N, C-alpha and C positions, 0 to 999 in steps of 0.2 A: 794391290790397291794397299792405303792406307790406314793403319788403325783408325777408329772415329777416338775424337778427341775425348772422348768422356770413358774409355778406356785410357789414357795416355796418364803419367803422374809425373809430375817434375818439383824436382826441391829447388826454391828460390834460396840464395845464402848470400844474405846483405849485413853489415852492419848498421845501416841505416833505415830506422822503422817507416819510414814515412815510403822509404823507395819500398822494402819488404812488401807493405800494403797496397803500393800502388798495384806493383807487377802482379800480386795475389788477385788483388779483386779483377783488374782487367783478362787476369788469363782465365780465372773460373766462368769469365763471360763469358769466355771461347770455349769455355765446355773442358775445358784441362781440370786435372785435379790435384792440385798447390796444396802441398806442405812447405813448412819456412823454417829456417836458422836465421840466428845471428851472427854467429860465427863458425867456422871452419870447423872447430872443434866441434861443437853440436852438431855439424852437416854429419860429419862420420863419424857420429852415434846417430846418429837417424836413419842415414840412408843405407836403403835396402835394394835388393836386387829385383825392386817391384818399378823402380824410379828409374824412367826411360830418358829422362835429361836433367843436367841439372845447368843454373842461372847461377853465375859465382861471381861475386865482387872481387874487386884485387885485390885493393890493397882496404883491410880491416886488420884491428888490433887483432894482436896474438898471430894466429899462424894467418900468412896469406894466401889468398884464393891459388897464385902460381904454385905454394908448398905443397896445399892442398890439392889440386891436380897430378903437380908431379907425383908424388905420394899415391893419390892411387895407380896410378899407372903403373908405376916400381911394382903395388899389390899385385898389378892384371886385373884392374878396373877397369872395362872399356866402355861406363857410359858417358853418351855425348856430352861437351863440356862448352858453357855461351860464356866468356866470361865481358862481366861488366866494369867495366874503368875510368875515370878521368884522365887518367894516361894514356895519352894517345900519342905516342911517339912511333917509329918501325922500329927500332930498338925491343918497347913493349908488345906489341904484334907478335915482333920474330920470338919472342918470348913465347907467347900463351902458343906459338901456332909447337912449335918446337917441344912440348914438353907434353902435345896431344890435346889439345881446345883443337874445338871442332866451328868458331867463328869467336866473334869478337864486336863487342858493340861499345863504341865511345860515350860515354854520361858528359852532358846532359840529354838524355836520347825521348825518340818518342815513342809510344806506346806500339802505332801502330809496325813503328821499324821493330819493334822487339818482336812483336809478334809475325811478322813476317819474318825475321829469320828462325826463329822458333820453329816455324811452318816447316824454309830452308831444312833445316837440318833434321827433321824429323821426318821427311821427304827422302831425307840423301840415305839416312842409316834402314829406309825403309819395309818400318815394323809391320809385320803384317797384319793382316784379322785371322783371330783363332778364336775359335769356339770354347777352344777349353785354355787359356791364358796359360803361359809357362809358371809363373808368380800370379799369386790370389794374394791379394793382399788389403788386409781392415788395417787403418790407423797404420797404427808400426805393426802393425804382425806379420808378413810374407810365406808365405808358403810356397817354398823353389820347388814346382814339381819334376825338374831336371834331373836337382839332384837329391831328390825329398830330403830337405832340410826346411825345417821352420825359424827365423829369424823373427825374434822381438827385440825394438828397440837397435837393432843390426847386429847384435849378439845372438849364436848359435841358439838353441832351446835342443839339448838333447831325447830322442823321442824312442822308445820303439816301436818294431815295425807294425806294429800291431795299434799302437797307442798314433798313430803319424796317420795311417788307413783312416781310424776313429773320424781323424779331425777334418784328411781333408774328403772326406765324405762329405761330414757336414758342411762343414765352410762353401765349396763346391756347390753345395743344392743349398746355397742359406736360405731360410723360414720354410724348409721342408721335411716333415715332421718321418722320423724313419722310426719302425717297432727293433724291439729288441732283438726278435729275428733277422729283418733288415738289417740290421749292422751286422748278426753273424754272419749272414749270406757274404758280405760284400768284403768285413775288414778283415775275417776269417779265410774266408775261400773255402774249398775241400782239406779240412787242418782235425779231420779226423771231430768228434764228440766234443762238444764246448754247450755248456751250459748257462741259458739265459746270465745269472746273476753275475757270470764272467764279463760279460757285459756291462753290467754299475762296475763291477772294483775296478775296471779301465778307465772309465770317463771318472771317475774319482782320481787316480793317481793324475791322467791328464788334465785337468783342472788345476792340482797343484803344479805341473807344471807349464801352467800357459798364465800363469799370475792373475792380473787384471781383467785377462781375458775368460777366468773361469765360469764369471755369470751368463759367459753369453754362449755357454751350452747349457740349455734347457732342459727339464724335464717337464714334459705334459701325463699325468700320472693319467693312466692307463693307455697312453696313445704309445711314448717312447719318450725317443729326445731329436730336437733342432738345435739347430745356431741362429741366434741372435745376437746380430754387435751391436743394435741399443744398450741390448744388457751391461755393455762392457764396464767394469765401478773404474772410475778414475781417480784416485788417491790424490 
Protein backbone atom coordinates (compact mmCIF):
# COMPACT_ATOMS: atom_id res chain seq x y z
CA UNK A 1 0.00 0.00 0.00
CA UNK A 2 1.14 3.53 -0.69
CA UNK A 3 1.17 6.46 1.64
CA UNK A 4 -1.70 8.89 1.11
CA UNK A 5 -0.67 12.05 -0.72
CA UNK A 6 -1.49 14.28 2.25
CA UNK A 7 1.17 12.44 4.26
CA UNK A 8 3.88 13.00 1.64
CA UNK A 9 6.14 16.07 1.87
CA UNK A 10 8.08 17.22 -1.21
CA UNK A 11 10.83 19.84 -1.40
CA UNK A 12 10.86 21.83 -4.66
CA UNK A 13 14.20 23.50 -5.42
CA UNK A 14 14.43 25.91 -8.36
CA UNK A 15 15.84 29.41 -8.80
CA UNK A 16 12.96 30.44 -11.09
CA UNK A 17 10.02 31.73 -9.05
CA UNK A 18 7.49 30.93 -11.79
CA UNK A 19 8.51 27.28 -11.87
CA UNK A 20 8.43 27.01 -8.07
CA UNK A 21 4.93 28.48 -7.98
CA UNK A 22 3.61 26.27 -10.79
CA UNK A 23 4.99 23.11 -9.22
CA UNK A 24 3.82 24.05 -5.73
CA UNK A 25 0.29 24.92 -6.89
CA UNK A 26 -0.21 21.80 -8.98
CA UNK A 27 1.40 19.35 -6.57
CA UNK A 28 -0.60 20.77 -3.66
CA UNK A 29 -3.72 20.25 -5.80
CA UNK A 30 -2.68 16.59 -5.93
CA UNK A 31 -2.71 16.57 -2.13
CA UNK A 32 1.04 16.68 -1.46
CA UNK A 33 2.67 18.87 1.20
CA UNK A 34 5.10 21.21 -0.58
CA UNK A 35 8.07 23.20 0.67
CA UNK A 36 10.07 25.41 -1.70
CA UNK A 37 13.64 26.69 -1.86
CA UNK A 38 15.19 29.09 -4.40
CA UNK A 39 18.70 27.68 -4.11
CA UNK A 40 20.55 24.51 -3.20
CA UNK A 41 22.00 26.31 -0.21
CA UNK A 42 18.52 27.16 1.12
CA UNK A 43 17.32 23.64 0.38
CA UNK A 44 20.09 22.11 2.48
CA UNK A 45 19.08 24.37 5.37
CA UNK A 46 15.40 23.38 5.33
CA UNK A 47 15.65 19.73 4.29
CA UNK A 48 14.53 17.40 7.10
CA UNK A 49 14.01 13.65 7.52
CA UNK A 50 10.32 14.40 6.99
CA UNK A 51 10.79 15.06 3.27
CA UNK A 52 9.96 12.08 1.07
CA UNK A 53 11.14 13.50 -2.27
CA UNK A 54 13.18 16.39 -3.75
CA UNK A 55 12.41 18.01 -7.12
CA UNK A 56 15.77 19.57 -7.88
CA UNK A 57 16.76 22.01 -10.61
CA UNK A 58 20.24 21.30 -11.99
CA UNK A 59 21.36 24.71 -13.25
CA UNK A 60 21.16 27.29 -10.45
CA UNK A 61 23.31 30.17 -9.31
CA UNK A 62 25.68 29.08 -6.57
CA UNK A 63 25.63 25.36 -5.85
CA UNK A 64 24.24 23.27 -8.72
CA UNK A 65 21.60 20.62 -8.28
CA UNK A 66 24.12 17.92 -9.18
CA UNK A 67 26.51 19.16 -6.49
CA UNK A 68 23.75 19.29 -3.89
CA UNK A 69 22.61 15.75 -4.69
CA UNK A 70 26.20 14.51 -4.62
CA UNK A 71 26.69 16.11 -1.19
CA UNK A 72 23.51 14.53 0.14
CA UNK A 73 24.54 11.07 -1.01
CA UNK A 74 28.04 11.46 0.42
CA UNK A 75 26.44 12.48 3.74
CA UNK A 76 24.33 9.31 3.68
CA UNK A 77 21.04 11.07 2.85
CA UNK A 78 18.91 8.77 0.66
CA UNK A 79 15.92 11.07 0.04
CA UNK A 80 14.78 10.36 -3.56
CA UNK A 81 15.72 13.09 -6.07
CA UNK A 82 14.09 13.97 -9.40
CA UNK A 83 16.27 16.34 -11.41
CA UNK A 84 14.67 19.19 -13.40
CA UNK A 85 16.82 20.65 -16.16
CA UNK A 86 16.91 22.28 -19.57
CA UNK A 87 20.04 20.22 -20.28
CA UNK A 88 18.84 16.92 -21.67
CA UNK A 89 21.95 15.41 -23.22
CA UNK A 90 22.81 11.78 -22.56
CA UNK A 91 25.88 12.80 -20.55
CA UNK A 92 23.78 14.99 -18.27
CA UNK A 93 21.32 12.17 -17.67
CA UNK A 94 24.13 9.74 -16.90
CA UNK A 95 25.66 12.25 -14.49
CA UNK A 96 22.33 12.63 -12.70
CA UNK A 97 21.83 8.91 -12.29
CA UNK A 98 25.47 8.25 -11.37
CA UNK A 99 25.27 10.56 -8.35
CA UNK A 100 22.13 8.91 -7.04
CA UNK A 101 19.30 10.65 -8.88
CA UNK A 102 16.05 8.68 -9.14
CA UNK A 103 14.61 10.33 -12.25
CA UNK A 104 15.29 13.12 -14.74
CA UNK A 105 12.74 15.53 -16.26
CA UNK A 106 13.69 17.88 -19.11
CA UNK A 107 12.41 21.45 -19.31
CA UNK A 108 10.00 22.56 -20.57
CA UNK A 109 7.85 19.90 -18.97
CA UNK A 110 4.14 19.24 -18.64
CA UNK A 111 2.61 19.16 -15.19
CA UNK A 112 1.03 15.80 -16.02
CA UNK A 113 4.50 14.42 -16.70
CA UNK A 114 5.84 15.76 -13.39
CA UNK A 115 2.92 14.31 -11.44
CA UNK A 116 3.34 10.94 -13.17
CA UNK A 117 7.09 10.86 -12.45
CA UNK A 118 6.51 11.84 -8.81
CA UNK A 119 3.98 9.04 -8.39
CA UNK A 120 6.33 6.58 -10.08
CA UNK A 121 9.29 7.38 -7.81
CA UNK A 122 7.13 7.31 -4.67
CA UNK A 123 5.71 3.96 -5.79
CA UNK A 124 9.23 2.58 -6.28
CA UNK A 125 10.36 3.57 -2.79
CA UNK A 126 7.17 1.97 -1.46
CA UNK A 127 6.28 4.45 1.30
CA UNK A 128 4.11 2.40 3.67
CA UNK A 129 1.02 3.65 5.44
CA UNK A 130 1.80 4.07 9.11
CA UNK A 131 -0.59 5.07 11.84
CA UNK A 132 2.37 6.61 13.67
CA UNK A 133 4.87 8.00 11.12
CA UNK A 134 8.58 7.84 11.85
CA UNK A 135 8.84 11.61 11.39
CA UNK A 136 6.34 14.10 12.78
CA UNK A 137 6.55 17.33 10.76
CA UNK A 138 5.30 20.83 11.66
CA UNK A 139 6.56 23.39 9.14
CA UNK A 140 10.37 23.18 9.51
CA UNK A 141 10.24 21.36 12.87
CA UNK A 142 10.62 17.59 12.62
CA UNK A 143 10.67 14.93 15.31
CA UNK A 144 12.43 11.78 14.14
CA UNK A 145 10.99 8.97 16.25
CA UNK A 146 13.61 6.49 15.01
CA UNK A 147 16.55 8.45 16.40
CA UNK A 148 14.58 10.38 19.05
CA UNK A 149 15.92 13.61 17.57
CA UNK A 150 14.36 17.05 17.12
CA UNK A 151 15.22 19.14 14.05
CA UNK A 152 14.30 22.79 13.56
CA UNK A 153 15.31 24.37 10.26
CA UNK A 154 17.34 21.27 9.47
CA UNK A 155 19.46 21.64 12.64
CA UNK A 156 19.48 19.29 15.60
CA UNK A 157 18.03 20.71 18.83
CA UNK A 158 19.38 18.91 21.88
CA UNK A 159 16.65 17.76 24.28
CA UNK A 160 16.77 15.73 27.47
CA UNK A 161 14.91 12.42 27.47
CA UNK A 162 12.03 13.94 29.45
CA UNK A 163 11.80 17.05 27.26
CA UNK A 164 11.70 14.82 24.18
CA UNK A 165 8.98 12.63 25.70
CA UNK A 166 6.84 15.66 26.57
CA UNK A 167 7.19 17.21 23.11
CA UNK A 168 6.48 13.91 21.34
CA UNK A 169 3.39 13.32 23.47
CA UNK A 170 1.94 16.76 22.71
CA UNK A 171 2.86 16.85 19.00
CA UNK A 172 1.60 13.37 18.11
CA UNK A 173 -1.68 14.20 19.88
CA UNK A 174 -2.04 17.68 18.40
CA UNK A 175 -4.94 19.65 19.91
CA UNK A 176 -5.52 17.17 22.76
CA UNK A 177 -5.21 18.53 26.31
CA UNK A 178 -3.04 16.63 28.77
CA UNK A 179 -3.20 17.33 32.51
CA UNK A 180 0.01 17.50 34.49
CA UNK A 181 -0.76 14.05 35.87
CA UNK A 182 -1.23 12.73 32.32
CA UNK A 183 2.15 14.14 31.33
CA UNK A 184 3.81 12.72 34.45
CA UNK A 185 2.40 9.27 33.68
CA UNK A 186 3.33 9.26 30.00
CA UNK A 187 6.59 11.25 29.92
CA UNK A 188 8.17 10.08 33.16
CA UNK A 189 6.70 6.59 33.48
CA UNK A 190 7.79 4.77 36.62
CA UNK A 191 10.64 7.01 37.65
CA UNK A 192 9.68 7.45 41.29
CA UNK A 193 7.81 10.35 42.85
CA UNK A 194 7.72 13.49 40.71
CA UNK A 195 5.79 16.64 41.65
CA UNK A 196 3.27 18.23 39.27
CA UNK A 197 5.25 21.46 39.42
CA UNK A 198 8.14 19.61 37.75
CA UNK A 199 6.05 19.42 34.56
CA UNK A 200 5.85 23.22 34.39
CA UNK A 201 9.62 23.52 34.90
CA UNK A 202 10.36 21.09 32.08
CA UNK A 203 7.90 22.75 29.72
CA UNK A 204 9.48 26.14 30.42
CA UNK A 205 12.88 24.72 29.46
CA UNK A 206 11.41 22.99 26.41
CA UNK A 207 9.79 26.20 25.17
CA UNK A 208 13.13 27.99 25.31
CA UNK A 209 14.76 25.29 23.21
CA UNK A 210 12.12 25.18 20.48
CA UNK A 211 12.24 28.95 19.88
CA UNK A 212 9.61 29.99 17.30
CA UNK A 213 7.46 26.99 18.28
CA UNK A 214 7.37 27.92 21.99
CA UNK A 215 3.88 29.41 21.78
CA UNK A 216 2.60 26.19 20.15
CA UNK A 217 2.70 24.59 23.61
CA UNK A 218 -0.44 26.13 25.06
CA UNK A 219 -1.38 26.13 28.75
CA UNK A 220 -5.13 25.85 29.33
CA UNK A 221 -5.51 27.06 32.90
CA UNK A 222 -7.14 24.45 35.08
CA UNK A 223 -6.86 21.76 32.40
CA UNK A 224 -3.27 21.28 31.26
CA UNK A 225 -1.18 21.56 28.09
CA UNK A 226 -1.76 21.01 24.38
CA UNK A 227 0.14 21.51 21.12
CA UNK A 228 -1.39 23.99 18.64
CA UNK A 229 0.81 24.67 15.55
CA UNK A 230 -1.36 27.66 14.60
CA UNK A 231 0.25 29.50 17.50
CA UNK A 232 3.69 29.41 15.89
CA UNK A 233 5.59 32.65 16.40
CA UNK A 234 6.78 34.05 13.05
CA UNK A 235 9.67 36.49 13.15
